[in-house]
C-alpha positions as CSV (number, residue, x, y, z in Angstrom):
1,X,12.4,5.6,-16.6
2,X,10.9,5.8,-13.1
3,X,9.1,2.7,-11.8
4,X,6.4,3.6,-9.3
5,X,4.3,1.1,-7.3
6,X,1.5,1.6,-4.8
7,X,-0.5,-0.8,-2.5
8,X,-3.6,0.0,-0.6
9,X,-6.8,-1.6,0.7
10,X,-9.5,-0.8,3.3
11,X,-11.3,-3.7,5.1
12,X,-14.2,-1.4,5.9
13,X,-15.0,-0.7,2.3
14,X,-16.4,-3.3,-0.2
15,X,-15.0,-1.8,-3.4
16,X,-11.9,0.4,-3.7
17,X,-9.8,1.9,-6.5
18,X,-6.1,2.7,-6.0
19,X,-4.6,5.5,-8.1
20,X,-1.0,6.6,-8.4
21,X,-0.8,10.2,-9.2
22,X,2.0,12.4,-10.5
23,X,2.2,16.1,-9.9
24,X,2.6,18.3,-12.9
25,X,4.9,21.3,-13.2
26,X,8.4,21.9,-11.7
27,X,9.7,22.1,-8.2
28,X,8.6,25.5,-6.8
29,X,5.9,25.8,-9.4
30,X,3.8,22.6,-8.9
31,X,0.5,22.2,-10.7
32,X,-2.3,19.6,-10.6
33,X,-2.1,15.9,-9.8
34,X,-3.0,13.5,-12.6
35,X,-3.3,9.7,-12.5
36,X,-0.6,7.6,-14.1
37,X,-2.0,4.2,-13.0
38,X,-5.2,2.8,-11.5
39,X,-6.0,-0.6,-9.9
40,X,-9.1,-2.3,-8.7
41,X,-7.2,-5.0,-6.8
42,X,-5.1,-2.8,-4.5
43,X,-1.8,-3.0,-6.4
44,X,-0.9,-0.3,-8.9
45,X,2.3,0.0,-11.0
46,X,3.5,2.4,-13.6
47,X,6.6,3.2,-15.6
48,X,6.9,7.0,-16.0
49,X,9.4,8.5,-18.4
50,X,11.4,11.4,-16.9
51,X,11.5,14.1,-19.6
52,X,13.8,16.6,-17.8
53,X,16.2,16.8,-15.0
54,X,14.3,18.2,-12.0
55,X,12.1,16.7,-9.3
56,X,9.1,14.4,-9.8
57,X,6.4,14.0,-7.2
58,X,4.1,11.0,-6.8
59,X,1.4,10.0,-4.3
60,X,-1.2,7.3,-4.0
61,X,-4.9,7.9,-3.5
62,X,-7.4,5.2,-2.3
63,X,-11.0,5.8,-3.4
64,X,-14.0,3.9,-2.0
65,X,-16.8,3.2,-4.5
66,X,-20.1,1.3,-4.9
67,X,-20.3,-2.0,-6.7
68,X,-20.3,-0.3,-10.1
69,X,-17.6,2.3,-9.3
70,X,-20.0,5.2,-9.9
71,X,-20.1,7.0,-6.6
72,X,-16.4,7.6,-5.9
73,X,-15.2,9.3,-2.7
74,X,-11.7,9.8,-1.5
75,X,-10.7,7.4,1.4
76,X,-7.0,8.1,1.9
77,X,-4.2,10.1,0.4
78,X,-0.5,9.3,1.0
79,X,2.2,11.9,1.6
80,X,4.0,12.9,-1.6
81,X,7.2,11.2,-2.5
82,X,9.8,13.4,-4.3
83,X,12.3,11.9,-6.7
84,X,15.3,13.9,-8.0
85,X,16.1,13.2,-11.6
86,X,19.8,13.7,-12.6
87,X,21.5,12.8,-15.9
């Protein structure tokens, strides 16, 4: 089990969504990013089960939105963090 946590906020935006994303695929053959956790208060946490021995990649993305979270635009994206899973 891998515990991931992200924090983010933007004082210039009224409403934000923080997402923690995991990259699909394997090292050398990476695929798309998909969200494993979302937060509307700037703190996101997730427990991700490692299903194989290889590398996992995670990143956080901060989205700015309107009051109803309808018009979402990307504000910031962190650099990916790579975790090596061994058994």
